[in-house]
Backbone as CSV, one residue per row, in Angstrom:
resi,resn,N_x,N_y,N_z,CA_x,CA_y,CA_z,C_x,C_y,C_z
1,MET,-47.115,57.768,99.642,-47.071,57.466,100.614,-45.574,57.840,100.695
2,TYR,-44.802,59.172,101.531,-43.111,59.406,101.279,-42.748,59.653,102.727
3,GLY,-42.052,59.525,103.515,-40.899,59.571,104.466,-41.245,58.687,105.575
4,GLU,-40.447,58.901,107.054,-40.648,57.543,107.560,-41.620,57.584,108.294
5,ALA,-41.917,56.301,108.906,-43.070,55.820,109.841,-42.879,57.214,111.090
6,SER,-44.013,57.859,111.197,-44.095,59.150,112.097,-45.807,58.891,112.976
7,ASP,-45.969,59.715,113.784,-47.613,60.402,113.808,-48.030,60.724,113.576
8,LYS,-46.744,62.150,112.771,-47.542,62.875,112.121,-47.754,62.798,110.537
9,SER,-48.494,63.318,109.914,-48.644,63.149,108.569,-49.451,64.949,107.926
10,PHE,-48.888,65.001,106.945,-49.762,66.017,105.558,-50.095,65.303,104.576
11,ILE,-51.300,65.781,104.281,-51.866,65.284,102.974,-52.036,66.294,102.044
12,TYR,-51.391,66.254,101.387,-50.816,66.706,100.195,-51.475,66.659,98.553
13,ILE,-51.987,67.717,98.696,-52.836,67.738,97.047,-52.494,68.870,96.170
14,HIS,-52.431,68.777,94.957,-52.215,69.024,94.435,-53.552,69.473,93.302
15,GLY,-52.897,70.940,92.705,-53.861,71.409,91.476,-54.074,71.452,90.180
16,GLN,-54.709,71.837,89.445,-54.831,71.235,88.181,-53.421,70.925,87.575
17,GLY,-53.191,70.575,86.447,-52.120,70.036,85.641,-50.939,69.711,86.733
18,GLY,-51.097,69.495,87.703,-50.314,68.379,88.913,-50.670,66.932,88.926
19,ASN,-49.804,65.993,89.432,-49.603,65.309,89.940,-49.543,64.915,91.806
20,LYS,-49.613,63.750,91.860,-49.407,63.502,93.332,-47.887,63.149,93.691
21,GLU,-47.191,62.555,92.614,-45.720,63.160,92.508,-45.122,64.023,93.015
22,GLU,-45.592,65.106,92.732,-45.263,66.385,93.319,-45.108,66.499,94.864
23,GLY,-46.042,65.829,95.467,-45.745,65.400,96.896,-44.718,64.657,97.057
24,GLU,-44.064,64.344,96.540,-42.518,63.426,97.003,-41.113,64.879,97.208
25,ARG,-41.019,66.378,96.513,-40.529,66.638,96.838,-41.150,67.531,98.021
26,PHE,-42.389,67.818,98.190,-42.550,68.246,99.469,-42.335,67.841,100.689
27,SER,-41.955,66.466,100.571,-42.354,65.579,101.504,-40.391,65.631,101.901
28,PHE,-39.804,65.685,101.014,-38.206,66.526,101.619,-38.280,67.075,102.508
29,ILE,-38.915,68.044,102.495,-39.024,69.474,103.367,-39.585,68.685,105.131
30,ALA,-41.015,68.059,104.636,-41.780,67.669,105.774,-41.061,66.343,106.495
31,GLN,-40.684,65.776,105.599,-39.142,64.851,106.659,-38.315,65.280,107.912
32,LYS,-38.049,66.388,107.378,-37.024,67.374,108.151,-37.748,67.377,109.648
33,PHE,-38.858,68.167,109.797,-39.558,68.194,110.802,-40.616,66.604,111.391
34,GLY,-40.171,65.576,110.637,-41.385,64.264,111.223,-42.338,63.979,110.544
35,TYR,-42.314,64.713,109.661,-43.966,64.417,108.876,-43.680,63.287,107.865
36,GLN,-44.616,62.367,107.867,-44.733,61.709,106.424,-45.953,62.620,105.576
37,THR,-45.730,62.333,104.359,-46.351,63.151,103.651,-47.153,61.414,102.515
38,LEU,-48.919,61.843,102.733,-49.498,61.322,101.454,-50.265,61.920,100.755
39,ALA,-49.937,62.159,99.881,-50.173,62.465,98.071,-50.790,61.914,97.423
40,VAL,-52.197,62.519,96.806,-52.996,61.853,95.844,-53.785,62.807,94.625
41,ASP,-53.950,61.963,93.907,-54.666,62.451,92.562,-56.128,62.678,93.137
42,LEU,-57.025,63.583,92.734,-58.226,64.262,92.782,-58.804,63.634,91.612
43,PRO,-59.942,63.473,91.268,-60.538,63.359,90.290,-60.311,64.220,89.227
44,GLU,-59.876,63.005,87.701,-60.079,64.188,86.695,-58.507,64.839,86.611
45,HIS,-57.638,64.172,87.243,-56.113,64.957,87.372,-55.275,63.830,86.934
46,CYS,-53.930,64.226,86.594,-52.940,63.129,85.993,-53.400,62.113,85.359
47,GLY,-53.323,60.663,85.847,-53.509,59.819,84.961,-55.036,59.427,85.505
48,ARG,-55.744,59.517,86.287,-57.206,59.305,86.988,-57.548,59.039,85.572
49,THR,-58.637,57.700,85.220,-59.402,57.820,84.270,-60.613,57.067,84.588
50,ASP,-61.059,56.968,85.970,-62.238,56.396,86.796,-63.446,57.712,86.181
51,GLU,-64.539,57.532,87.034,-65.426,57.825,86.120,-65.888,59.226,86.894
52,ALA,-65.313,59.111,88.056,-65.404,60.462,89.072,-64.922,62.176,88.631
53,LYS,-65.724,62.870,88.608,-65.478,64.402,87.851,-65.077,64.916,89.353
54,PHE,-64.116,66.068,88.669,-63.832,66.921,89.576,-65.024,68.100,90.069
55,GLU,-65.752,67.765,90.727,-66.803,68.846,91.097,-67.108,68.264,92.696
56,PRO,-67.568,69.415,93.045,-67.833,69.370,94.665,-68.365,67.858,95.060
57,TRP,-69.354,67.461,94.740,-69.941,65.806,95.481,-69.138,64.813,95.202
58,PHE,-68.136,65.324,94.277,-67.177,63.576,93.782,-65.969,63.901,95.046
59,VAL,-65.254,65.129,94.695,-64.421,65.497,95.771,-64.327,65.298,97.348
60,THR,-65.713,66.121,97.581,-66.147,66.226,99.255,-65.916,64.535,99.669
61,GLU,-66.553,63.541,98.870,-66.956,62.023,99.303,-65.209,61.093,99.085
62,GLU,-64.469,62.023,98.286,-63.200,61.309,97.948,-62.298,61.574,99.074
63,LEU,-62.204,62.844,99.431,-61.783,63.683,100.797,-61.824,62.853,101.868
64,SER,-62.857,62.973,102.239,-63.542,62.122,102.944,-63.302,60.729,103.701
65,TYR,-62.730,60.015,102.698,-62.233,58.724,102.421,-60.391,58.824,102.704
66,VAL,-59.922,59.831,102.301,-58.515,60.353,102.497,-58.601,60.576,103.759
67,ILE,-59.351,61.609,104.510,-59.411,61.907,106.242,-59.572,60.936,107.404
68,GLU,-60.361,60.216,106.523,-60.938,58.427,107.172,-59.638,57.799,107.592
69,TYR,-58.662,57.772,106.056,-57.428,56.963,106.175,-56.675,57.753,107.337
70,ALA,-56.465,58.499,107.115,-55.299,59.120,107.159,-55.311,59.426,109.318
71,GLU,-56.688,59.650,109.651,-57.152,59.242,110.982,-56.778,58.324,111.681
72,GLY,-56.978,57.261,111.024,-56.444,55.749,111.068,-55.394,55.444,111.418
73,ASN,-54.472,56.006,110.752,-52.985,55.910,110.437,-52.044,57.362,111.337
74,TRP,-52.189,58.031,111.687,-51.725,59.560,112.124,-52.317,60.148,113.215
75,LYS,-51.744,60.179,114.417,-52.701,61.212,115.344,-52.347,62.708,115.372
76,HIS,-51.659,63.466,114.073,-51.468,64.555,113.948,-51.554,64.908,112.258
77,ILE,-52.634,65.285,111.827,-53.173,65.593,110.239,-52.820,66.744,110.026
78,SER,-52.415,67.259,109.116,-52.108,68.810,108.339,-52.309,68.536,106.913
79,VAL,-52.667,69.914,106.391,-52.921,69.744,104.602,-52.134,70.401,104.415
80,MET,-51.048,70.384,102.877,-50.461,71.627,102.004,-51.191,71.112,100.785
81,GLN,-51.589,72.260,100.195,-51.693,72.140,99.519,-50.878,72.799,97.823
82,GLY,-50.828,72.251,96.943,-49.514,71.792,95.848,-50.238,73.374,94.515
83,ARG,-51.030,73.821,94.851,-51.074,75.190,93.913,-52.540,76.097,94.150
84,ILE,-52.205,77.493,94.144,-53.430,78.114,94.326,-54.832,77.692,94.346
85,ARG,-54.755,76.877,93.301,-56.860,76.193,92.303,-57.197,75.173,93.391
86,PHE,-56.144,74.919,94.486,-56.669,73.914,95.580,-57.993,74.607,96.091
87,ALA,-58.005,75.872,96.544,-58.304,76.680,97.685,-60.070,76.141,97.456
88,ARG,-60.668,75.395,96.875,-61.657,75.447,96.706,-62.057,73.824,97.666
89,CYS,-61.094,72.994,97.240,-61.165,71.666,98.102,-60.427,71.996,99.238
90,ALA,-59.694,72.944,99.583,-59.131,73.035,100.662,-60.579,73.214,101.866
91,LYS,-61.066,74.270,101.281,-62.287,74.982,101.926,-62.990,74.008,102.904
92,ILE,-63.500,72.676,101.755,-64.210,71.420,101.603,-63.694,70.490,102.432
93,LEU,-62.493,70.114,102.673,-61.308,69.270,103.329,-61.528,70.094,104.949
94,LEU,-61.462,71.302,105.198,-61.439,71.994,106.470,-63.040,72.219,107.275
95,PHE,-64.476,71.869,106.051,-65.698,72.023,107.160,-65.943,70.816,107.208
96,TYR,-65.183,69.718,106.557,-65.489,68.029,106.604,-64.639,67.858,107.886
97,THR,-63.625,68.310,108.303,-62.531,68.079,109.827,-63.275,68.618,111.006
98,ARG,-63.828,70.099,110.688,-64.679,70.902,111.591,-65.892,69.839,112.134
99,LYS,-66.850,70.218,111.115,-67.811,69.086,111.337,-67.510,67.637,111.880
100,LYS,-66.438,66.987,111.360,-66.296,65.783,112.391,-65.705,65.898,113.701
101,THR,-65.101,67.171,113.807,-64.718,67.202,115.601,-65.743,67.775,116.432
102,ASN,-66.507,68.471,115.515,-67.600,69.344,116.867,-68.838,68.345,116.822
């Protein structure tokens, strides 16, 4: 978690070869607009050694936990992808948030 307490947050998710610490650099920009930044490592990224794989059924479940946490802590939630390969996960995340709000 990066930034001062706020009712606005970015969920920062990096791509293959990245790490959640990249979110700190992004947070310097986000803070200027009043956002906190929640940065996460998805399965098989950076130092993750658990059994989860970077496959839709693991990633979707994990992102749903991240979203639930965010919904419980911020009124306004945005998503920032760190690399272009994140597009697949972004689609999953957007589908989940649309489904949950409908």
